Each structure stands twice: as C-alpha cells, then as structure tokens.
N, C-alpha and C positions, 0 to 999 in steps of 0.2 A: 414543572411542578414546584409549588411553594411548600416547604416543610418547616415546621416550627418544632424545635426540641425544647422540652420543658422539664425543669427540675424544681419541685415545689418544696415548701417547708416539710421536713426540717433538715435539709442539706446544711452541714456545718458552714458557717459564714466565711471562714478563712480558707476554705478549700473549694476549688473548682470541681464540678461534677465530672469525674473520669468518664462516665458513660456518655454524657453529652459531648465531651471533647473527642472521644473515640469515634462516635457516630458521625459527628460533623466532619472529621477528617476523612472517614470512610466515604461519606456521600460526596465530598469534594472530589474524591478519586474515581469512584465508580459511576457517579451521575453528575458530571461537571456542569450540565445545563440546568440543574435544579437550583433554586434559590433557598438557602438554608439560613434560618434565623434561630436565635436562642432566647429563652425567657428564664431568667434566673430568679425564680419565684421566692426562694428562701431569702435572698438578699433584699428583694423588694418588700417582702413581708416585714423584715426587721426595720427597713426604712419607714414603712407604713405605720408600724407600731410607734416608732419614735416620734413621728409627726402627730399622729392622732392622740397619743397620750400626753403630748406636750413634754416629752422627755422623761416621763415616768417609767415607760417600758423600754429598757435599753438592751443592747446586744447581749449583755450578761444574762438577762432574763430569757433571751432566745435559747441560750445554751442550757439554762436550768430546765426549761420545759422540753426542748427538742432532743437533748442528749442525756441529761441526768435523770429523766423521768420515763425512760424507755419501758421499764418493767411495770409502770402504772398506766401507760397509754395516754398520758395527758396531752401530748402533741396531737395525736389523732382526735382525741375528744374535743379539742379546741375547734375543729372544723366539722364535727359530726352534726351539729345543729344545722349547718348550711347544707350538708349532703341530704339530710332528711327533711329540710324545709320547716324546721320547728326549733326556735331558739331554746326551748326548754328540753329538747330531746336529750336524755342521758344525764341531765343535771341532778335529779334526785338520786339516781343510781350511783353517780360518782360521789356525791356527798356522803351517802351511806358507806360506800367503800372506803373513802378517805377517813371517816370517823373511826372505823374499825382498825385501820392500819396506821393511823397517825400521819397520814400523807398531807402535806401542805398543797392546797389547790388554789391558793389566792392568786398567784401570778397567772396560772392558766385561765382562771375565771375572768381576770381582768383582760386577757387577750381575746377571749371568745367573743366578747361584744363587738369586736372589730372585724371578725372573720368574714361575715357576709359582705360587708362593703369592700373588703380586700378581694374576695373572689369576683365580685362584680367588676371592680376596676381592672383586675387581671384579664378577665374575659374581653373587656373592651380593648385593652392594649394589644392582645394577641389577634383578635379579629380585625383590628385596624390594619394589620399587615396582610389581610386576605389570604390566609394559608389554605392549602388543600388538605394537608395532613398535619395533625398535631401529635407528636410522640412524647409520652410521659415516661420517665424513669422512676421507679419506686423501690426504695430500700428502707428498712426500719419503719419509722412513722411517717412515711410520705404517702401512704395509701389514701387516707381520707381526704387530705387537702387536694390530692390529685384527682380523686373521684369527684369531689365537689366542683372543682373547676371544669372537669370534663363534662359533667352534667349540664353546667351553665352554657358551655360552648355549644353543645348539641341542641340545647333548648333554643338558643338564638340562631344557630345555623345548622339545621338537620343534615345538610348535604356534606358537612365536614367529616373527614375520616379521623377517628380517634384510635390511637394505638398505645398500648401499655407494654412495658418490659421492665426488667430489673430483677433483683433478688427476691422481691415479694411475689414474683410471678413464676417462680420455679415449680415444676411438677403440678400436683393437684391444686396448689394455691392459685396458679394462673387460670385454671379452668373454672374454679369457684369464683374468682374475681370477675371473669367474663360472663358466666351464666347468670350471675346475680345483679349485673349492671348492664341493662340493655343498651345504654348510651355508649358503652365501650365497644367499638367495632372489632378490634383485633387485640389479642394478647400474644406477645412473643415469649414463649417459655424457653429458658436457656439462653445461650450466647446469641447475640444479635448480628454479628458480622456477616453471616451468610443469610440469615432469615430475613432481615429487614430489606436488603436489596431485592430479594426474591418476591417479597410481598409488594413492594413498590412497583415491580414489573407487572404483577397481576393487576394492580390498581390502574396502571397505564393502559393495560389491554382490556380492562373491564371483565376479567375472568375470575372464576372461583379459585381461591388459593389452597386447593385440596392437597397439593404436593409440597407445601412448605412445612418441613418437619417441625413438630411441636406447636404449630400455630393454632390459636383458638379463633374461630370466625363464625359468623352467623349464616346459616343456611336457611333462609326464611326466618322463622321464629325459633329455630333449633340452634343451640350453641354446640358447635362441633369442635372437637379437640384432636388435631392430627397427632399421629404417633410421633413421639420424640425420637430423634436420631441419636445414635451413639457416637456419631462423628463429632469430634471437637475441632474448634478453630485452631489451625496451625499457627505457631508463633509468627511466621512470615506474613500471615494475613491480618495480624493485629496491628492497626495503624498507630502512629505516634499521635497523641491527642493534640487537638487544636484548641488553645485556650485564649485566642485573641479577643473574642467577644466577651468572655468572662473578665479578662483584664480591663477591657474598656468599661465594663459595668462597675467593677470595683473602683477604678480610678475616678469615675465621675459620680460615685455614690457619696451622699452625706455621711455614710458610715465609714468612710475611708480612714478617719482618725481612730476608729475603734477596732479596725480589723487588721490583723497581721497576716497577710496572705501567704499561703504555702502552695507549692506545686505538688501535683499528684502524678506518680508514674507507676507503670506496671511492667515488671520484668518477666513474671511467670504466672501461670494459672494452675489450679489444682494443688495437690499436696503429695510429694514423693513419699512422705512417711505414711500418710493416710491410705495410699494405694495398697499398702501391705498391712498396716496396723492403724486402722481408723480409730482415733481417740474416742472412747465410748460416749462422751458427753457432747462431742462437737457435731453441729449440724451444717457446717459449711460444705460447699462443693457438692450439693445434693444431686446435681445432674451431670457434673463434670469433674470427677476426682482426678482424672488422668493428668499427671504433671507434665507441663510443657513450659519451656523457657526460651526467651530471646537470647541470642548470644550476648556475652558480656560487652563485646565491641559495639553491638547495635544499641544495647541499653545505655551505655555511656554516651554514645552519639546523641541519643534522645535527650538525656539529662543535660548534656552540655548545650544542646540547641535550646532547650526550654529555659535554662538558667540565663543564657545570653539574651534570649528574646525578651524575657519578662523581668530580668534583673532581680530575680528572687533566688535566694540561696537555701531556703527551707524546703526540703523535699520529703514528701511522705510516699513511701512505697506501699502498695496495697497487696503485695504478694503474701499469700497465707504462710509461706515458708521460703526462706532464701534458697536459691539454687546454689548448691555447694561449689559448682564450677565458678561462681562469681568470686570466690576467694583467690582464683588464679587469673581472672581477667578483669571483670568489672571493678572490683574493689581496689586493686592496684592502680587502675587508670584513674579512679576518683582520688586516691591518695596522692598521686603524682600530678594532679591537674593544677594545683595552685588555688583552686576554688576553696573558699572557707565555707564548705557545705555544712548543713545541719540536717542530717537524714534520720528518718525513722525506718526501722526494719523489724519484721517478725522473723525470729530465728528459732532453732531448736535449742534446748537448754544444755545440751552436752557439747557445746563448742569448746575448743581448746583455748588456753590462754593466748596463744599466738593468733588464733583466729579472731578473738575478741580485740586484741591489740590492733589488728589490721582494720577491723570495723571502726575502731576509734580513729585511726589515722585517716581513714577514708571519709570521716565526717559523720559517721553514724552515732550521733550523740544520744539517741534514744532508741532502745530496743525493747521488744516484747518477746521474751524467750519462752513463754508457755511453761513456767515453772509449776504452777497450780498446787503443788504440795511438797512437803518435806518428809512425807510418810511413805515408806516403801510399799506397804500393803495397798494404800490408796493409789499410788502411782501404778502398781501392777493392775489394779482393777480398772484404771483408766486406759491401760495399754499404751503408756507413755514411752516405755523403753528407756527409762532413765531412773536413777536412784535418788534418794533424798540427799545423800552426801554429795552427789554430783551437782545437784541443784544448788546446794550451799556453796560449793566451789565456784559455780557460775556467779552467784551473788557477790562473792568475794572478789573475783576477777573484774566484775563490772565496777566495783569500787576502785580497784587498782588502776583501771584504765579510764576512769571518769565517764563511764557510760551510764546514763539514766536508764533504769530498768523498771518497767511497769509489769505488775503481776497481781493476781488475786489468789488467795488461798481457798481452794474449793473442797467441799466435803459433801457427804450425803450419798455415798456410793453403797449399793447393796453389798453386804459382806464385810464392811469395815466395822470395827468394834472400838469401844472406849479404850481397851488395852493398846490398840494400834496407835492411839494418839497421845498416850500418857507421856512417853519419853520425849516426843517432839515438843509438847506444850511445856514440859519442864525445862527444856533447853532453849526455848525462844528468847528468854532474857539475855542469853549469851550472844544472840545474833543482832542485838539492838544497834550495833554500828554498821550493819549491812542494810541495804535498801529494803524497806518493809513491804509487805503486801498492801494493796489498797484497802483490804479488809478480808475477813473470812466469810464466805457466802455459800449457802446451800446451792447445789447445781440446779440449773433450769433444765427442763425436759424440752429439747429442741427437735423440731421436725428434721428428718434426714439423718439424725445421729443414730449410732448403733443402739443406744439406750431406747430410742423411739421405735426403731425398726424391728428390734428383737426383744419381745417381752420376756424371754428367758433370762435376760440380764437383770430382771428384777422389777421393772416398772410395768406391771400388768395393767393397772388402771390409769387412764388418763382422760382428761377433759380439757377443752380449750381454756387457757388461762382466764381467770376471773375478770381481768381488766378489759377483755374484749366485749363484755356485756354492756359497758358504758361507752363503747366505741362503735359497734355495729348493731343495726337493727335486723338481725338475721337469726334464723333458727339454729339450734345447737348442731344439727346435722350439717348445715352449710359452713358454720364456723369451724367444724372439725376438719374441713378441707381447706379453708381459707387461711388459717392462722399458722404462725410459726412456733409459738410457745404454748406449753401445756402444763396444767396442774396435775400433780400425781401425789399419792400419799408419801410422806417423807420416808426416806430410807437411811440406813447407816446410823451415825451417831445422832444423839439428841440430848435433851435435858442438861445435866450438869457439865458433861463433856463438851457439848456444843457451846455452852455459855463460857466455859474456861478458854476454849479455843478463840472465840471472838474477843474475849477480854485480853488474851495474850497478844493477838494481832493489833488491838487498839493500843496497848502499852508499847509495843514495838514501834508503831508509827509515831506515837507521842515522844518517845525517848530518842529516836534516831537523830534528829538534827544536831544534838549536842554530844553525840557518842562517837568515840574513836577507840580502836584497838590496833596500835601500830607497832610493827616489828622493825628493828634496825640491827645492823651487824657492825659494831664499832671495830676499829683496828685492834688486832690482837695485842693483849698486854701480857708480858712474861710468857709469850709463846702459846697462850691459851686463847682459843677463839671462843667467842660467846655470842649469844643472841639476847637482845633486850626487847621485851614486849611491854609497851607503855599502855596501861589500861586506864582509859578515861571514859568508860561507858556509863550511861545513865543507870543508876541502881546498883552499881558495883563500887567497891572501895577504890579510891585512886591509888594506884601502885604500879611499880615496875618489876616485872619478872625477869630474872637473869638465868639463862639456860646455858649450860656448858656440856662438853663431852658428847656422849651418845644422845642425851636429851635434846641438845641443840640440833644434832643431825636428824633426830627423829622428827622434830617439828618441821624441818625443811623438807624431809621426805613426804610428810603428810600434807604438804601443799597440794600435791596431786591426788590425795586420797588413797589410803591403803587399808587392807585388812591387817589385823595384828600379826598374822603369820607372814604376810608379804613384807611388812615392816621389819619383822625380826630377821628375815633373810637379807634385806638390804643392809641393816646394821651389821650383820655378820660379815657381809662382803666389805663393809667399811673397815673391818679389822678390830673393832672394840665392842662386841655385842654384849648387851645385858642378858641376864638370865630371863627365861620366859616369865617367871614370877615377878621379877623387877619391872619388866616392860608392862605387864598387865597392871601392876600397881600404879605405875606412872601414867598410863593411859586413863585410868579411873580418876587420878588426881587432876590431870589436865582437863578432863571433861568437867569436873567439879569447879575448876577455876575459870571455866568458860573459854579455854584456849583451843579446845577441840570440839567438834560436833560428831556424835556417834549415831548413825542411823540403824544400828543393830547388826550391820555387816561390815561397815567401813567407817574409819575415822578420817576426818578432814580438818586441816588447820584453819583457824578463823582469823588470825591477825593479817592485816593488810600491810603494804609496804609504804603507803603514804596516805595522806588525807586529801581527798578530792575537793575541789571547790563545789560547794553546795548552793544551788540556786534557791531563792525564796519561793519560786514556783515549784512546789513539790508534786509528787505523783498523787493520784486520787486518794482520798482518805477513806477510813473505815466505814463511814456513813454514806459514801458516794455510791452511784450506780454500779452494781457488780457486773463486770464484763468477763465472760468466759473467753478462753483463748480464741482469737479469730473473730469474736462477735463484733468487735469494734469496726470490722471491715465488711460486715454484711450489707 
C-alpha cells in the first residue's frame, strides 16, 4: 500500500509535524512493506507564496496569518474560497468582522488569491506518487486547507482513501467534520497509534471498520461514529518520530535561509495535575487526560539520537506538563551530555529554585509555566493549586537562572471582582524587572474545558465563536459540534478594572528591558552583615537600599515566601526578633518600596541576585495573539 502523510498550512515552518513523524515511524515498524511518503504543505505554501508574490509575501507573513491570527480565523479563511468553489465566499463577512474589530486582513487577502493554484499544484504533486491512502493531520487552522486539498484529490481520483486525524478531530468535532464532508472517507478521533494500523488492515481486507474505536466511516450514505475507547496508548507503544523526509524538505527548500529549524519531541501525554484538578479554562486532553510518560532514559536516548542525526540543538517538547520524575533522570542526563541544547518545556509554576536551576543546566532556556495570574482569588477559580506569591517567586527564579518564561495574564472568571485585582494592579510596577506577561487577556471558552462542560461554573450561554462564520459554510447546529472556541457573555471584571489591568501589563512589558532590582551581600564591615539592593527599575527612583540586622535576615527568609507569622517565628529562631508591630511596619514599608510582593496571605522578596543576558527577541507582546496555557500545543 502507498500511503501519503500530509501536513497543510499552518504548521509552523521551523517545526516538523510530530504527528507525521510519529505515524511514519509507526508504519515503518508495523507495516514494513508499505511505501510511506510525506507532503509538507506548510513549507510548500510558504515557498509558493514567496515565488508567486515575487518576494512580497515572506515567511514572516506566514507566521502573522498562521500563528498570530488564530482567534480571527484568517488562516482558515485564506483557503475557504477554494473549499467552497467561490473566490468571493466569506469575503464580505470577513471585511465586516475586521472593520468592527480593527483586524488587519491585508496580508491574508493578498495570500488568498494564490490559494486555489496552490491546492491545484499540491494535488498534482501528491497524485503523481499514486497513493492509495492520503492521511491529513489537522490542528488549529489546518482544517480548511486540508479539506480543500482533500476535496480536490477525491474529485480527481474518487478511488483514493482520505483519512483525517489530529486535535481538530477530537470527540464531536471529528464526527461533525466527517458527516459534513462526504469526500473525507475516515476520521480518526483520538490517538492514532492503535487506530490507524487497524483501519489500514480493514482497507487491505476490504471490510467495514466497525470495530476500530472512535473511527468515523461511511456506511453507504450514513456517517457512522464508532464508540471511543477509554484505552490510551501506552508510552512503550509511542514511537520515536522519523524526521528524515522533513529534514530533506527543509534542506532543499528556497526558504532554508529564512527558517531556523527545531526538533519536536514528546516525553509524556495527558496531564497529571488535570487528572485531579483540571484547570477550569483548559480544553486540552479532551479524550485522553490520563498522564503517561516515557522513562527518562528512553526520552534522552530519543533526543540524543535526533540531535545527532539532524545536527539541530533546538528542541521543543510538546508535553502539556513535565513528568516530575524527569528531574531525577532525563534532565540530569541532558545536563551532563555536553550538548548545548536549547529546549522548550511546559512546567507547573510551583517548581523549586533547585528544579529551575536544573532545567537551566539541562538546556531548557525557555519554559511555559502556566502562571496565568498573580491574584489568589482568580487562581483558586482556575483550580491552579498555586498562589500569587508563588508565581512571583517563579518569575524571580527564572530571572536568577536566565530562563525565558512565556505567560499571559488571564481574567474573566465568574466570581472574580474588581477588589480582587486592586492590590495586584497596584503592585505590578514593582515587578517590572521580572519577565512580563505577553498581555492581559479575557479567557476563551474552549471545548473540553470544565468551563465548557459544566455550565454551573458560570458560562451558561455559548455560541460558536464569531470568526467561524467567515470560515465555514455550515449551519449553527453543525458548527456547534465542529469548532473548538466559543463566544459567551463576558464574566468577571470589566470596565475600568479591565482597562487598568491591561494598561499595567502593557507598562510592565514596555519597562522590562531596562529594569533591574539586584541584591548583593558585600563582605561584612565592622562585624555587621548587610544586604544592598540596587534599584534600577523603570519608573522608580534610582537608589540603593541598605538592610542590616533582622531586616536583612527577613529579606533573605522571604525569598522562599512567608506569611508574617511564619517570618516572625524564623526571626525569633535567629535570635534577634523584632516586635510584631515593628515587623508589620517594615513589611508595609518594603511593599511600598517595591522590595516585596504581598498577595494578601504571603510576602515574597522581589530582588534577584544577578542580571541575566536579555535577548532582543522578546516574548510575545501585549498586542499579540493571546494563548492560554497549553493552547500553543493544540
């Protein structure tokens, strides 16, 4: 059998498709007689645009439309006219939408005129290899480009078998995609390692795939959806991805000078925190929350193999959350390897300073810790299991260990009030030396999240997000099953509080590059130990604070974060305790000076021990696409 694995726009140009890499390796193992090819449609699309536009549409424009416009649906809209056979389909709707929201659609409009020719050329390229099966992987805005190409493939060769899978095919989304597009023969809902080989065996035998869990298939003119299985793919059955054909495509591409390739690896699936405390806004792991992880030894062997084979040191891990066992095996192996790795990892925000230091030594230069808020009330409503003070402590330790930290400030939770935000907003200027959020954003209502599944959490009314009306020509009832994002009446804060929070996040982002608050402990003079805190923060007077005695000890104790009562007990143990009144007065003064952050329960010290090297390439800014925790990996 000849099988073609396809990843269409808008797969990030610098990343191989993990799904294609995994399935290629799997098919090589379980069906060695099959011929497996790959079509890297996103890379080809960027090449096509560069040539057709005579250099006007460049890879940076691919990012702007494909990654930064996710919540406006521009990437899908570029191909919707091809899918529906009408170059003007959705144009008027998008223009009206963009005018109301102030959305720039110029680049997407310039791309759209080339979409039909690209789909035509892509179909010719794939059919030139005479495949029996073409498998599409679809995540984020890959649906419409994939559907447009699938429709053209089936129009030209009706006997071809078209299969869809990926995150956009989870649960009811997969069935809706199948029943509304007759040219899609099968949709794999959920993990594909067991389902795809089972489906291919049925295709070999010419039998109906009624026993493949989760599969959607046509029984005559009826779209059938097999019951999904609770069985998850065991870590031992998850292959190491094969990126050889992707590497070949990148190396021979005219875009090679524009693309800085990275490797994608997977150590774990599911979320160990979400199994017990599913963050209320998070829609990841809709069908497979159960946490499973490869052993640290095996993960390191895969990383080592891929780095050696491809000579690439940038490694993106797609785990929704790091396996805590990796602090004992995988990360020490990476740290001791001698490789100058640059890894990305999603972690929980309550890691210790020692764990963050190990991440840094192992080469995890970029982490996504899911901070989301510095407000205890909002964090409780999210079911994050962490405090505002602990999140600030994490930001400080990221600065101490030169870890780039990406996060967004989320708000809009039913039950939060303006009073909950007042203290945090007032203290944000003191945090300007720590890494800022990309911005402050109202949460999205995501399918599979507790907020979506349980209306009692406050989101009683929901409709498919408005952007889908210029993407799909489908009735509202079908969109309700097909799409991932929903509009809902705003909850939580609004008005002046919302405006102040967003402005404070913008000011933090703007002031951060030139801001430092650094602590040093000089040699004791005349037997008296002291701490010096050099304040060079944007918006603050340039000065140096000198702390001695119990005040210096208190600042050091507060690096770990303490309640006033716990701090007083520690100072008492030190042998020179202040009175409770003197300590309270000093805490208030230190907060006013921006040396401490107070979340209402705990105080935490803000000075760092050194100034890290800051790259000119900063984290996303306050006007960039808001990504909730984990969303970047959907």
